[in-house]
PDB file of N, CA, C and O in Angstrom:
ATOM      1  N   MET A   1       0.914  12.722  21.053  1.00  0.00           N
ATOM      2  CA  MET A   1       1.781  12.396  19.946  1.00  0.00           C
ATOM      3  C   MET A   1       1.974  10.877  19.896  1.00  0.00           C
ATOM      4  O   MET A   1       2.092  10.231  20.937  1.00  0.00           O
ATOM      5  N   ILE A   2       2.006  10.325  18.725  1.00  0.00           N
ATOM      6  CA  ILE A   2       2.217   8.904  18.523  1.00  0.00           C
ATOM      7  C   ILE A   2       3.693   8.591  18.762  1.00  0.00           C
ATOM      8  O   ILE A   2       4.554   9.445  18.548  1.00  0.00           O
ATOM      9  N   GLN A   3       3.983   7.373  19.205  1.00  0.00           N
ATOM     10  CA  GLN A   3       5.367   7.007  19.491  1.00  0.00           C
ATOM     11  C   GLN A   3       6.247   7.091  18.252  1.00  0.00           C
ATOM     12  O   GLN A   3       5.781   6.860  17.137  1.00  0.00           O
ATOM     13  N   LYS A   4       7.501   7.418  18.447  1.00  0.00           N
ATOM     14  CA  LYS A   4       8.456   7.489  17.345  1.00  0.00           C
ATOM     15  C   LYS A   4       8.813   6.078  16.893  1.00  0.00           C
ATOM     16  O   LYS A   4       8.605   5.111  17.625  1.00  0.00           O
ATOM     17  N   ASN A   5       9.354   5.971  15.680  1.00  0.00           N
ATOM     18  CA  ASN A   5       9.683   4.689  15.072  1.00  0.00           C
ATOM     19  C   ASN A   5       8.465   3.783  15.036  1.00  0.00           C
ATOM     20  O   ASN A   5       8.549   2.590  15.326  1.00  0.00           O
ATOM     21  N   LEU A   6       7.362   4.354  14.686  1.00  0.00           N
ATOM     22  CA  LEU A   6       6.075   3.683  14.656  1.00  0.00           C
ATOM     23  C   LEU A   6       6.044   2.614  13.581  1.00  0.00           C
ATOM     24  O   LEU A   6       6.354   2.883  12.421  1.00  0.00           O
ATOM     25  N   THR A   7       5.674   1.414  13.962  1.00  0.00           N
ATOM     26  CA  THR A   7       5.526   0.349  12.979  1.00  0.00           C
ATOM     27  C   THR A   7       4.063  -0.013  12.793  1.00  0.00           C
ATOM     28  O   THR A   7       3.722  -0.721  11.846  1.00  0.00           O
ATOM     29  N   LEU A   8       3.199   0.452  13.669  1.00  0.00           N
ATOM     30  CA  LEU A   8       1.771   0.192  13.620  1.00  0.00           C
ATOM     31  C   LEU A   8       1.443  -1.297  13.572  1.00  0.00           C
ATOM     32  O   LEU A   8       0.599  -1.726  12.785  1.00  0.00           O
ATOM     33  N   GLU A   9       2.110  -2.081  14.414  1.00  0.00           N
ATOM     34  CA  GLU A   9       1.764  -3.487  14.537  1.00  0.00           C
ATOM     35  C   GLU A   9       0.499  -3.642  15.379  1.00  0.00           C
ATOM     36  O   GLU A   9      -0.142  -4.694  15.368  1.00  0.00           O
ATOM     37  N   LYS A  10       0.151  -2.585  16.104  1.00  0.00           N
ATOM     38  CA  LYS A  10      -1.060  -2.581  16.921  1.00  0.00           C
ATOM     39  C   LYS A  10      -1.982  -1.496  16.405  1.00  0.00           C
ATOM     40  O   LYS A  10      -1.579  -0.638  15.620  1.00  0.00           O
ATOM     41  N   HIS A  11      -3.223  -1.544  16.856  1.00  0.00           N
ATOM     42  CA  HIS A  11      -4.188  -0.505  16.484  1.00  0.00           C
ATOM     43  C   HIS A  11      -3.837   0.798  17.185  1.00  0.00           C
ATOM     44  O   HIS A  11      -3.351   0.797  18.315  1.00  0.00           O
ATOM     45  N   VAL A  12      -4.085   1.898  16.508  1.00  0.00           N
ATOM     46  CA  VAL A  12      -3.884   3.222  17.072  1.00  0.00           C
ATOM     47  C   VAL A  12      -5.244   3.896  17.121  1.00  0.00           C
ATOM     48  O   VAL A  12      -5.929   3.997  16.104  1.00  0.00           O
ATOM     49  N   LYS A  13      -5.636   4.358  18.302  1.00  0.00           N
ATOM     50  CA  LYS A  13      -6.912   5.053  18.432  1.00  0.00           C
ATOM     51  C   LYS A  13      -6.763   6.474  17.919  1.00  0.00           C
ATOM     52  O   LYS A  13      -5.851   7.206  18.304  1.00  0.00           O
ATOM     53  N   ILE A  14      -7.680   6.842  17.045  1.00  0.00           N
ATOM     54  CA  ILE A  14      -7.696   8.184  16.467  1.00  0.00           C
ATOM     55  C   ILE A  14      -8.986   8.859  16.924  1.00  0.00           C
ATOM     56  O   ILE A  14     -10.084   8.416  16.586  1.00  0.00           O
ATOM     57  N   GLY A  15      -8.843   9.926  17.689  1.00  0.00           N
ATOM     58  CA  GLY A  15     -10.009  10.635  18.182  1.00  0.00           C
ATOM     59  C   GLY A  15     -10.191  12.014  17.574  1.00  0.00           C
ATOM     60  O   GLY A  15     -11.273  12.597  17.643  1.00  0.00           O
ATOM     61  N   THR A  16      -9.126  12.528  16.980  1.00  0.00           N
ATOM     62  CA  THR A  16      -9.175  13.866  16.403  1.00  0.00           C
ATOM     63  C   THR A  16      -8.404  13.884  15.084  1.00  0.00           C
ATOM     64  O   THR A  16      -7.660  12.955  14.770  1.00  0.00           O
ATOM     65  N   THR A  17      -8.593  14.944  14.331  1.00  0.00           N
ATOM     66  CA  THR A  17      -7.827  15.089  13.095  1.00  0.00           C
ATOM     67  C   THR A  17      -6.338  15.263  13.407  1.00  0.00           C
ATOM     68  O   THR A  17      -5.484  14.868  12.613  1.00  0.00           O
ATOM     69  N   SER A  18      -6.037  15.844  14.546  1.00  0.00           N
ATOM     70  CA  SER A  18      -4.634  15.974  14.963  1.00  0.00           C
ATOM     71  C   SER A  18      -4.015  14.612  15.239  1.00  0.00           C
ATOM     72  O   SER A  18      -2.859  14.369  14.893  1.00  0.00           O
ATOM     73  N   ASP A  19      -4.788  13.716  15.867  1.00  0.00           N
ATOM     74  CA  ASP A  19      -4.308  12.350  16.104  1.00  0.00           C
ATOM     75  C   ASP A  19      -3.979  11.658  14.787  1.00  0.00           C
ATOM     76  O   ASP A  19      -2.941  11.008  14.658  1.00  0.00           O
ATOM     77  N   LEU A  20      -4.873  11.805  13.810  1.00  0.00           N
ATOM     78  CA  LEU A  20      -4.659  11.191  12.507  1.00  0.00           C
ATOM     79  C   LEU A  20      -3.425  11.781  11.838  1.00  0.00           C
ATOM     80  O   LEU A  20      -2.601  11.047  11.293  1.00  0.00           O
ATOM     81  N   GLY A  21      -3.297  13.090  11.877  1.00  0.00           N
ATOM     82  CA  GLY A  21      -2.137  13.745  11.281  1.00  0.00           C
ATOM     83  C   GLY A  21      -0.834  13.312  11.927  1.00  0.00           C
ATOM     84  O   GLY A  21       0.152  13.052  11.238  1.00  0.00           O
ATOM     85  N   ASP A  22      -0.830  13.234  13.259  1.00  0.00           N
ATOM     86  CA  ASP A  22       0.367  12.782  13.975  1.00  0.00           C
ATOM     87  C   ASP A  22       0.726  11.348  13.606  1.00  0.00           C
ATOM     88  O   ASP A  22       1.896  11.021  13.409  1.00  0.00           O
ATOM     89  N   CYS A  23      -0.283  10.507  13.515  1.00  0.00           N
ATOM     90  CA  CYS A  23      -0.062   9.103  13.166  1.00  0.00           C
ATOM     91  C   CYS A  23       0.559   8.994  11.775  1.00  0.00           C
ATOM     92  O   CYS A  23       1.548   8.284  11.585  1.00  0.00           O
ATOM     93  N   ILE A  24      -0.014   9.686  10.822  1.00  0.00           N
ATOM     94  CA  ILE A  24       0.497   9.646   9.451  1.00  0.00           C
ATOM     95  C   ILE A  24       1.913  10.205   9.388  1.00  0.00           C
ATOM     96  O   ILE A  24       2.786   9.618   8.749  1.00  0.00           O
ATOM     97  N   LYS A  25       2.140  11.326  10.043  1.00  0.00           N
ATOM     98  CA  LYS A  25       3.461  11.948  10.028  1.00  0.00           C
ATOM     99  C   LYS A  25       4.507  11.033  10.649  1.00  0.00           C
ATOM    100  O   LYS A  25       5.576  10.830  10.075  1.00  0.00           O
ATOM    101  N   ASP A  26       4.203  10.484  11.815  1.00  0.00           N
ATOM    102  CA  ASP A  26       5.160   9.630  12.513  1.00  0.00           C
ATOM    103  C   ASP A  26       5.441   8.357  11.726  1.00  0.00           C
ATOM    104  O   ASP A  26       6.588   7.916  11.651  1.00  0.00           O
ATOM    105  N   PHE A  27       4.401   7.761  11.136  1.00  0.00           N
ATOM    106  CA  PHE A  27       4.603   6.549  10.350  1.00  0.00           C
ATOM    107  C   PHE A  27       5.422   6.855   9.099  1.00  0.00           C
ATOM    108  O   PHE A  27       6.352   6.121   8.765  1.00  0.00           O
ATOM    109  N   ARG A  28       5.075   7.936   8.414  1.00  0.00           N
ATOM    110  CA  ARG A  28       5.823   8.338   7.215  1.00  0.00           C
ATOM    111  C   ARG A  28       7.290   8.544   7.545  1.00  0.00           C
ATOM    112  O   ARG A  28       8.171   8.047   6.842  1.00  0.00           O
ATOM    113  N   SER A  29       7.547   9.279   8.614  1.00  0.00           N
ATOM    114  CA  SER A  29       8.932   9.556   9.020  1.00  0.00           C
ATOM    115  C   SER A  29       9.672   8.281   9.388  1.00  0.00           C
ATOM    116  O   SER A  29      10.844   8.118   9.047  1.00  0.00           O
ATOM    117  N   SER A  30       8.991   7.374  10.083  1.00  0.00           N
ATOM    118  CA  SER A  30       9.635   6.118  10.494  1.00  0.00           C
ATOM    119  C   SER A  30      10.015   5.255   9.294  1.00  0.00           C
ATOM    120  O   SER A  30      10.894   4.399   9.391  1.00  0.00           O
ATOM    121  N   GLN A  31       9.355   5.483   8.174  1.00  0.00           N
ATOM    122  CA  GLN A  31       9.653   4.733   6.952  1.00  0.00           C
ATOM    123  C   GLN A  31      10.676   5.453   6.080  1.00  0.00           C
ATOM    124  O   GLN A  31      11.027   4.970   5.003  1.00  0.00           O
ATOM    125  N   GLY A  32      11.156   6.612   6.544  1.00  0.00           N
ATOM    126  CA  GLY A  32      12.155   7.368   5.800  1.00  0.00           C
ATOM    127  C   GLY A  32      11.607   8.076   4.575  1.00  0.00           C
ATOM    128  O   GLY A  32      12.345   8.365   3.632  1.00  0.00           O
ATOM    129  N   LEU A  33      10.312   8.356   4.591  1.00  0.00           N
ATOM    130  CA  LEU A  33       9.666   9.026   3.460  1.00  0.00           C
ATOM    131  C   LEU A  33       9.467  10.509   3.759  1.00  0.00           C
ATOM    132  O   LEU A  33       9.243  10.901   4.904  1.00  0.00           O
ATOM    133  N   THR A  34       9.551  11.315   2.721  1.00  0.00           N
ATOM    134  CA  THR A  34       9.300  12.744   2.877  1.00  0.00           C
ATOM    135  C   THR A  34       7.849  13.048   2.500  1.00  0.00           C
ATOM    136  O   THR A  34       7.151  12.214   1.923  1.00  0.00           O
ATOM    137  N   GLN A  35       7.418  14.251   2.838  1.00  0.00           N
ATOM    138  CA  GLN A  35       6.084  14.680   2.427  1.00  0.00           C
ATOM    139  C   GLN A  35       5.976  14.686   0.908  1.00  0.00           C
ATOM    140  O   GLN A  35       4.934  14.331   0.358  1.00  0.00           O
ATOM    141  N   SER A  36       7.024  15.079   0.243  1.00  0.00           N
ATOM    142  CA  SER A  36       7.027  15.085  -1.227  1.00  0.00           C
ATOM    143  C   SER A  36       6.907  13.677  -1.792  1.00  0.00           C
ATOM    144  O   SER A  36       6.223  13.461  -2.792  1.00  0.00           O
ATOM    145  N   ASP A  37       7.567  12.723  -1.155  1.00  0.00           N
ATOM    146  CA  ASP A  37       7.438  11.323  -1.586  1.00  0.00           C
ATOM    147  C   ASP A  37       5.980  10.892  -1.565  1.00  0.00           C
ATOM    148  O   ASP A  37       5.470  10.325  -2.531  1.00  0.00           O
ATOM    149  N   ILE A  38       5.322  11.168  -0.452  1.00  0.00           N
ATOM    150  CA  ILE A  38       3.936  10.729  -0.281  1.00  0.00           C
ATOM    151  C   ILE A  38       3.003  11.475  -1.222  1.00  0.00           C
ATOM    152  O   ILE A  38       2.107  10.872  -1.812  1.00  0.00           O
ATOM    153  N   SER A  39       3.202  12.775  -1.369  1.00  0.00           N
ATOM    154  CA  SER A  39       2.305  13.531  -2.245  1.00  0.00           C
ATOM    155  C   SER A  39       2.420  13.037  -3.682  1.00  0.00           C
ATOM    156  O   SER A  39       1.417  12.979  -4.395  1.00  0.00           O
ATOM    157  N   GLY A  40       3.615  12.685  -4.115  1.00  0.00           N
ATOM    158  CA  GLY A  40       3.791  12.163  -5.462  1.00  0.00           C
ATOM    159  C   GLY A  40       3.137  10.797  -5.639  1.00  0.00           C
ATOM    160  O   GLY A  40       2.458  10.549  -6.635  1.00  0.00           O
ATOM    161  N   LEU A  41       3.345   9.925  -4.678  1.00  0.00           N
ATOM    162  CA  LEU A  41       2.794   8.569  -4.765  1.00  0.00           C
ATOM    163  C   LEU A  41       1.270   8.548  -4.642  1.00  0.00           C
ATOM    164  O   LEU A  41       0.601   7.723  -5.263  1.00  0.00           O
ATOM    165  N   ALA A  42       0.727   9.466  -3.834  1.00  0.00           N
ATOM    166  CA  ALA A  42      -0.720   9.509  -3.610  1.00  0.00           C
ATOM    167  C   ALA A  42      -1.420  10.444  -4.594  1.00  0.00           C
ATOM    168  O   ALA A  42      -2.639  10.609  -4.541  1.00  0.00           O
ATOM    169  N   ASN A  43      -0.652  11.048  -5.481  1.00  0.00           N
ATOM    170  CA  ASN A  43      -1.213  11.953  -6.487  1.00  0.00           C
ATOM    171  C   ASN A  43      -1.975  13.121  -5.843  1.00  0.00           C
ATOM    172  O   ASN A  43      -3.070  13.483  -6.274  1.00  0.00           O
ATOM    173  N   THR A  44      -1.369  13.692  -4.809  1.00  0.00           N
ATOM    174  CA  THR A  44      -1.930  14.872  -4.143  1.00  0.00           C
ATOM    175  C   THR A  44      -0.876  15.972  -4.166  1.00  0.00           C
ATOM    176  O   THR A  44       0.275  15.727  -4.530  1.00  0.00           O
ATOM    177  N   GLY A  45      -1.256  17.144  -3.789  1.00  0.00           N
ATOM    178  CA  GLY A  45      -0.289  18.219  -3.668  1.00  0.00           C
ATOM    179  C   GLY A  45       0.445  18.135  -2.343  1.00  0.00           C
ATOM    180  O   GLY A  45      -0.065  17.570  -1.375  1.00  0.00           O
ATOM    181  N   ASN A  46       1.639  18.696  -2.303  1.00  0.00           N
ATOM    182  CA  ASN A  46       2.411  18.703  -1.063  1.00  0.00           C
ATOM    183  C   ASN A  46       1.666  19.467   0.031  1.00  0.00           C
ATOM    184  O   ASN A  46       1.739  19.105   1.205  1.00  0.00           O
ATOM    185  N   ARG A  47       0.948  20.523  -0.358  1.00  0.00           N
ATOM    186  CA  ARG A  47       0.180  21.303   0.620  1.00  0.00           C
ATOM    187  C   ARG A  47      -0.860  20.430   1.326  1.00  0.00           C
ATOM    188  O   ARG A  47      -1.103  20.592   2.522  1.00  0.00           O
ATOM    189  N   PHE A  48      -1.475  19.500   0.579  1.00  0.00           N
ATOM    190  CA  PHE A  48      -2.458  18.606   1.193  1.00  0.00           C
ATOM    191  C   PHE A  48      -1.803  17.767   2.287  1.00  0.00           C
ATOM    192  O   PHE A  48      -2.374  17.605   3.366  1.00  0.00           O
ATOM    193  N   ILE A  49      -0.616  17.234   2.021  1.00  0.00           N
ATOM    194  CA  ILE A  49       0.078  16.405   3.013  1.00  0.00           C
ATOM    195  C   ILE A  49       0.416  17.239   4.244  1.00  0.00           C
ATOM    196  O   ILE A  49       0.260  16.777   5.374  1.00  0.00           O
ATOM    197  N   ILE A  50       0.870  18.450   4.027  1.00  0.00           N
ATOM    198  CA  ILE A  50       1.183  19.340   5.150  1.00  0.00           C
ATOM    199  C   ILE A  50      -0.066  19.588   5.987  1.00  0.00           C
ATOM    200  O   ILE A  50      -0.022  19.486   7.213  1.00  0.00           O
ATOM    201  N   GLU A  51      -1.165  19.908   5.340  1.00  0.00           N
ATOM    202  CA  GLU A  51      -2.412  20.179   6.067  1.00  0.00           C
ATOM    203  C   GLU A  51      -2.918  18.933   6.783  1.00  0.00           C
ATOM    204  O   GLU A  51      -3.386  19.020   7.918  1.00  0.00           O
ATOM    205  N   LEU A  52      -2.831  17.788   6.139  1.00  0.00           N
ATOM    206  CA  LEU A  52      -3.254  16.528   6.758  1.00  0.00           C
ATOM    207  C   LEU A  52      -2.435  16.249   8.007  1.00  0.00           C
ATOM    208  O   LEU A  52      -2.993  15.941   9.061  1.00  0.00           O
ATOM    209  N   GLU A  53      -1.123  16.354   7.898  1.00  0.00           N
ATOM    210  CA  GLU A  53      -0.252  16.081   9.042  1.00  0.00           C
ATOM    211  C   GLU A  53      -0.408  17.115  10.147  1.00  0.00           C
ATOM    212  O   GLU A  53      -0.096  16.833  11.303  1.00  0.00           O
ATOM    213  N   ASN A  54      -0.884  18.302   9.811  1.00  0.00           N
ATOM    214  CA  ASN A  54      -1.128  19.335  10.818  1.00  0.00           C
ATOM    215  C   ASN A  54      -2.527  19.254  11.420  1.00  0.00           C
ATOM    216  O   ASN A  54      -2.893  20.080  12.257  1.00  0.00           O
ATOM    217  N   GLY A  55      -3.307  18.265  11.000  1.00  0.00           N
ATOM    218  CA  GLY A  55      -4.614  18.042  11.613  1.00  0.00           C
ATOM    219  C   GLY A  55      -5.729  18.921  11.088  1.00  0.00           C
ATOM    220  O   GLY A  55      -6.717  19.146  11.788  1.00  0.00           O
ATOM    221  N   LYS A  56      -5.593  19.423   9.872  1.00  0.00           N
ATOM    222  CA  LYS A  56      -6.660  20.248   9.304  1.00  0.00           C
ATOM    223  C   LYS A  56      -7.962  19.450   9.286  1.00  0.00           C
ATOM    224  O   LYS A  56      -7.991  18.297   8.855  1.00  0.00           O
ATOM    225  N   GLU A  57      -9.019  20.070   9.752  1.00  0.00           N
ATOM    226  CA  GLU A  57     -10.294  19.369   9.934  1.00  0.00           C
ATOM    227  C   GLU A  57     -11.087  19.183   8.650  1.00  0.00           C
ATOM    228  O   GLU A  57     -12.038  18.402   8.632  1.00  0.00           O
ATOM    229  N   THR A  58     -10.731  19.867   7.591  1.00  0.00           N
ATOM    230  CA  THR A  58     -11.557  19.822   6.387  1.00  0.00           C
ATOM    231  C   THR A  58     -10.874  19.155   5.193  1.00  0.00           C
ATOM    232  O   THR A  58     -11.209  19.454   4.047  1.00  0.00           O
ATOM    233  N   VAL A  59      -9.930  18.264   5.445  1.00  0.00           N
ATOM    234  CA  VAL A  59      -9.279  17.575   4.328  1.00  0.00           C
ATOM    235  C   VAL A  59     -10.267  16.605   3.670  1.00  0.00           C
ATOM    236  O   VAL A  59     -11.223  16.151   4.299  1.00  0.00           O
ATOM    237  N   GLN A  60     -10.020  16.303   2.412  1.00  0.00           N
ATOM    238  CA  GLN A  60     -10.901  15.409   1.662  1.00  0.00           C
ATOM    239  C   GLN A  60     -10.625  13.959   2.044  1.00  0.00           C
ATOM    240  O   GLN A  60      -9.489  13.488   1.986  1.00  0.00           O
ATOM    241  N   LEU A  61     -11.691  13.263   2.436  1.00  0.00           N
ATOM    242  CA  LEU A  61     -11.545  11.886   2.901  1.00  0.00           C
ATOM    243  C   LEU A  61     -10.958  10.977   1.832  1.00  0.00           C
ATOM    244  O   LEU A  61     -10.136  10.117   2.149  1.00  0.00           O
ATOM    245  N   ASN A  62     -11.355  11.141   0.577  1.00  0.00           N
ATOM    246  CA  ASN A  62     -10.820  10.269  -0.468  1.00  0.00           C
ATOM    247  C   ASN A  62      -9.311  10.433  -0.607  1.00  0.00           C
ATOM    248  O   ASN A  62      -8.606   9.460  -0.873  1.00  0.00           O
ATOM    249  N   LYS A  63      -8.815  11.635  -0.433  1.00  0.00           N
ATOM    250  CA  LYS A  63      -7.370  11.858  -0.493  1.00  0.00           C
ATOM    251  C   LYS A  63      -6.677  11.272   0.731  1.00  0.00           C
ATOM    252  O   LYS A  63      -5.574  10.736   0.623  1.00  0.00           O
ATOM    253  N   VAL A  64      -7.319  11.370   1.899  1.00  0.00           N
ATOM    254  CA  VAL A  64      -6.761  10.758   3.106  1.00  0.00           C
ATOM    255  C   VAL A  64      -6.622   9.252   2.888  1.00  0.00           C
ATOM    256  O   VAL A  64      -5.595   8.664   3.228  1.00  0.00           O
ATOM    257  N   LEU A  65      -7.649   8.634   2.326  1.00  0.00           N
ATOM    258  CA  LEU A  65      -7.603   7.197   2.062  1.00  0.00           C
ATOM    259  C   LEU A  65      -6.505   6.857   1.060  1.00  0.00           C
ATOM    260  O   LEU A  65      -5.861   5.815   1.186  1.00  0.00           O
ATOM    261  N   ASP A  66      -6.283   7.709   0.076  1.00  0.00           N
ATOM    262  CA  ASP A  66      -5.196   7.498  -0.881  1.00  0.00           C
ATOM    263  C   ASP A  66      -3.840   7.526  -0.178  1.00  0.00           C
ATOM    264  O   ASP A  66      -2.976   6.693  -0.454  1.00  0.00           O
ATOM    265  N   VAL A  67      -3.656   8.481   0.724  1.00  0.00           N
ATOM    266  CA  VAL A  67      -2.401   8.589   1.470  1.00  0.00           C
ATOM    267  C   VAL A  67      -2.195   7.352   2.334  1.00  0.00           C
ATOM    268  O   VAL A  67      -1.105   6.780   2.356  1.00  0.00           O
ATOM    269  N   LEU A  68      -3.241   6.939   3.047  1.00  0.00           N
ATOM    270  CA  LEU A  68      -3.133   5.744   3.880  1.00  0.00           C
ATOM    271  C   LEU A  68      -2.773   4.534   3.033  1.00  0.00           C
ATOM    272  O   LEU A  68      -1.941   3.721   3.434  1.00  0.00           O
ATOM    273  N   ASN A  69      -3.387   4.409   1.876  1.00  0.00           N
ATOM    274  CA  ASN A  69      -3.110   3.291   0.984  1.00  0.00           C
ATOM    275  C   ASN A  69      -1.650   3.281   0.542  1.00  0.00           C
ATOM    276  O   ASN A  69      -1.008   2.231   0.532  1.00  0.00           O
ATOM    277  N   VAL A  70      -1.132   4.437   0.182  1.00  0.00           N
ATOM    278  CA  VAL A  70       0.267   4.551  -0.237  1.00  0.00           C
ATOM    279  C   VAL A  70       1.205   4.120   0.897  1.00  0.00           C
ATOM    280  O   VAL A  70       2.248   3.513   0.652  1.00  0.00           O
ATOM    281  N   LEU A  71       0.829   4.438   2.124  1.00  0.00           N
ATOM    282  CA  LEU A  71       1.648   4.063   3.280  1.00  0.00           C
ATOM    283  C   LEU A  71       1.448   2.604   3.694  1.00  0.00           C
ATOM    284  O   LEU A  71       2.129   2.109   4.592  1.00  0.00           O
ATOM    285  N   GLY A  72       0.518   1.926   3.040  1.00  0.00           N
ATOM    286  CA  GLY A  72       0.235   0.534   3.415  1.00  0.00           C
ATOM    287  C   GLY A  72      -0.615   0.429   4.669  1.00  0.00           C
ATOM    288  O   GLY A  72      -0.558  -0.569   5.387  1.00  0.00           O
ATOM    289  N   LEU A  73      -1.407   1.469   4.930  1.00  0.00           N
ATOM    290  CA  LEU A  73      -2.278   1.510   6.110  1.00  0.00           C
ATOM    291  C   LEU A  73      -3.726   1.491   5.655  1.00  0.00           C
ATOM    292  O   LEU A  73      -4.028   1.784   4.498  1.00  0.00           O
ATOM    293  N   GLU A  74      -4.612   1.147   6.567  1.00  0.00           N
ATOM    294  CA  GLU A  74      -6.044   1.188   6.255  1.00  0.00           C
ATOM    295  C   GLU A  74      -6.806   1.747   7.436  1.00  0.00           C
ATOM    296  O   GLU A  74      -6.355   1.683   8.580  1.00  0.00           O
ATOM    297  N   LEU A  75      -7.951   2.286   7.140  1.00  0.00           N
ATOM    298  CA  LEU A  75      -8.829   2.870   8.146  1.00  0.00           C
ATOM    299  C   LEU A  75      -9.899   1.855   8.505  1.00  0.00           C
ATOM    300  O   LEU A  75     -10.560   1.309   7.621  1.00  0.00           O
ATOM    301  N   THR A  76     -10.073   1.602   9.776  1.00  0.00           N
ATOM    302  CA  THR A  76     -11.155   0.729  10.237  1.00  0.00           C
ATOM    303  C   THR A  76     -11.979   1.481  11.266  1.00  0.00           C
ATOM    304  O   THR A  76     -11.474   2.380  11.939  1.00  0.00           O
ATOM    305  N   VAL A  77     -13.230   1.117  11.386  1.00  0.00           N
ATOM    306  CA  VAL A  77     -14.120   1.748  12.353  1.00  0.00           C
ATOM    307  C   VAL A  77     -14.631   0.675  13.281  1.00  0.00           C
ATOM    308  O   VAL A  77     -15.122  -0.359  12.829  1.00  0.00           O
ATOM    309  N   THR A  78     -14.522   0.910  14.576  1.00  0.00           N
ATOM    310  CA  THR A  78     -15.036  -0.034  15.561  1.00  0.00           C
ATOM    311  C   THR A  78     -15.887   0.704  16.569  1.00  0.00           C
ATOM    312  O   THR A  78     -15.719   1.903  16.792  1.00  0.00           O
ATOM    313  N   ARG A  79     -16.787  -0.018  17.164  1.00  0.00           N
ATOM    314  CA  ARG A  79     -17.648   0.560  18.190  1.00  0.00           C
ATOM    315  C   ARG A  79     -16.849   0.808  19.462  1.00  0.00           C
ATOM    316  O   ARG A  79     -16.057  -0.034  19.883  1.00  0.00           O
ATOM    317  N   LYS A  80     -17.067   1.978  20.071  1.00  0.00           N
ATOM    318  CA  LYS A  80     -16.409   2.277  21.343  1.00  0.00           C
ATOM    319  C   LYS A  80     -16.947   1.354  22.414  1.00  0.00           C
ATOM    320  O   LYS A  80     -18.109   0.948  22.390  1.00  0.00           O
ATOM    321  N   ASN A  81     -16.077   1.033  23.355  1.00  0.00           N
ATOM    322  CA  ASN A  81     -16.519   0.228  24.505  1.00  0.00           C
ATOM    323  C   ASN A  81     -17.374   1.113  25.400  1.00  0.00           C
ATOM    324  O   ASN A  81     -16.952   2.194  25.811  1.00  0.00           O
ATOM    325  N   LYS A  82     -18.564   0.649  25.694  1.00  0.00           N
ATOM    326  CA  LYS A  82     -19.465   1.373  26.594  1.00  0.00           C
ATOM    327  C   LYS A  82     -19.394   0.732  27.974  1.00  0.00           C
ATOM    328  O   LYS A  82     -19.301  -0.488  28.102  1.00  0.00           O
ATOM    329  N   PHE A  83     -19.438   1.568  28.999  1.00  0.00           N
ATOM    330  CA  PHE A  83     -19.392   1.042  30.365  1.00  0.00           C
ATOM    331  C   PHE A  83     -20.767   0.670  30.814  1.00  0.00           C
ATOM    332  O   PHE A  83     -20.944   0.206  31.941  1.00  0.00           O
TER     333      PHE A  83
END
């Protein structure tokens, strides 16, 4: 689980859809936003936000990016450190 009162001043490693859902949920909550707030702003259904925050593996990437954008977050990809 991601830390509470998340401000995301640092990078958060996301390895699973559950990690992503937890990150979004914790950040949304820390900003005092409801799932309905986000679904309205991102032009998605409330069910999509629920499924995203619950780590559903088959959510639509374009909608995920819309949600991140509404929250003021962005997705970046970096190469894993190899030993």
